[in-house]
Each structure stands twice: as C-alpha cells, then as structure tokens.
C-alpha positions in Angstrom: 140.4 168.2 -26.6 141.7 166.2 -29.7 143.2 163.6 -27.4 139.9 163.1 -25.7 138.2 162.6 -29.0 140.8 160.1 -30.1 140.5 158.2 -26.8 136.7 158.1 -27.1 136.8 156.8 -30.7 139.5 154.2 -29.8 137.5 153.1 -26.8 134.3 152.7 -28.9 136.3 150.8 -31.5 137.7 148.5 -28.8 134.2 147.7 -27.5 133.0 147.0 -31.0 136.0 144.7 -31.7 135.6 142.8 -28.5 131.9 142.5 -29.2 132.8 141.0 -32.5 135.3 138.7 -30.9 138.3 140.2 -32.7 140.7 140.4 -29.8 144.0 141.0 -31.6 142.9 144.4 -33.1 141.1 145.2 -29.9 144.4 145.2 -28.0 145.8 147.9 -30.3 142.8 150.1 -30.1 142.7 149.8 -26.3 146.4 150.8 -26.2 145.6 153.7 -28.4 142.8 154.8 -26.0 145.1 154.7 -23.0 147.9 156.5 -24.8 145.5 159.2 -25.9 144.4 159.7 -22.3 148.0 160.0 -21.1 148.9 162.3 -23.9 145.8 164.5 -23.2 146.8 164.7 -19.5 150.3 165.8 -20.5 149.0 168.4 -22.9 146.6 169.7 -20.4 149.4 170.2 -17.8 151.6 172.2 -20.1 153.3 174.5 -19.2 152.3 174.2 -15.6 152.5 170.9 -13.7 150.6 172.3 -10.7 149.3 175.8 -10.1 152.3 178.0 -9.7 154.8 175.3 -10.5 156.2 174.8 -14.0 157.7 171.6 -15.3 161.2 173.2 -15.3 160.8 174.2 -11.7 159.6 170.8 -10.6 162.5 169.0 -12.4 165.2 167.3 -10.3 168.8 168.7 -10.4 171.0 167.6 -13.3 173.1 165.3 -11.2 170.0 163.4 -10.0 168.7 163.0 -13.5 172.1 161.6 -14.6 172.1 159.2 -11.7 168.5 158.0 -12.5 169.4 157.4 -16.2 172.6 155.5 -15.2 170.6 153.3 -12.8 168.0 152.6 -15.4 170.6 151.6 -18.0 172.4 149.4 -15.5 169.2 147.7 -14.6 168.3 147.1 -18.2 171.8 145.7 -18.9 171.3 143.2 -16.1 167.7 142.4 -16.7 167.6 142.4 -20.5 169.6 139.2 -21.2 167.7 137.2 -18.5 164.3 138.3 -20.0 165.5 137.3 -23.5 166.6 133.9 -22.2 163.3 133.5 -20.4 161.2 134.4 -23.4 163.3 132.2 -25.7 162.8 129.2 -23.4 159.1 129.8 -22.7 158.2 130.5 -26.4 160.3 127.6 -27.6 158.5 125.2 -25.3 161.6 124.2 -23.3 160.8 125.8 -20.0 158.9 123.0 -18.2 160.8 119.9 -19.5 163.6 119.8 -16.9 161.9 117.6 -14.3 160.5 115.2 -16.9 164.0 114.6 -18.4 165.6 114.1 -15.0 163.0 111.7 -13.8 162.3 109.6 -16.9 164.9 106.8 -16.5 163.4 103.4 -16.1 166.5 102.1 -14.1 166.6 104.9 -11.5 166.5 103.7 -7.9 164.4 105.3 -5.3 167.4 107.0 -3.7 168.4 108.5 -7.1 164.8 109.7 -7.6 164.7 111.4 -4.2 168.1 113.0 -4.8 166.8 114.4 -8.1 163.6 115.7 -6.6 161.4 113.2 -8.3 158.7 111.0 -6.8 159.1 107.2 -7.1 156.5 105.5 -9.3 153.7 103.9 -7.3 153.5 100.2 -7.2 150.3 98.5 -7.9 149.0 96.1 -5.2 
C-alpha cells in the first residue's frame, strides 16, 4: 500500500510539473512513479510468486544462474566500450561530419567523388 501511495503522489507531481512546463524534474518524478509500481508489485508477490509457488521454488538451478550472469557480463564487456565511443562522438558533435570532410575538396574529380560516396556538384546551365 505505501508503494501505491508513493506512485500516486509521484504521478500527480509529474502531471503538475509537465503542466508547468518543467520537464527535467518531471522525468525524475515519472521514474519514481514507475519504480514505486514495480516495487509495489514485488512486495505484493512476496513470499509467493504464484499461488502455491514460492520465489525459491521458481528459481533456476545454480548452474543456470551462473551461466546467465557470465553471459550478461560478457555482453556488457563487448557492448560497453562501443556505447561509450558512440556517446562520446554523438555528444561531442563529431558523429555526422565524416561525409562532409571526405567530400569537401574543391579539386576532387567526379571519379574521386563517386569513389568516396559523394555526389558531384551540380553545374549551372
């Protein structure tokens, strides 16, 4: 019940903040409302996940849990550096400049432009 009250208050605060065009704080109160709903659901399920089935009974075997954790860590190790690079380029404003730099030479011939994936400048008639 406390999670439901927190969620309702956070939802009302979110609506008030959006109405007042204060979007940054509204993000946080919306996240709090969702987190309170999820926490309330988890608290309501304890100690039974389904009727007649406890959380401990529904859990996967230990070897399966270890395999899942290892797979998640390996995926994070592969994906983490690429996400960091992507965010650094995108937030630094360097992500969309590649084509402009390749195609900006005044002395490039049409064949070089095509090889680089650029379109030739249109000639005025």
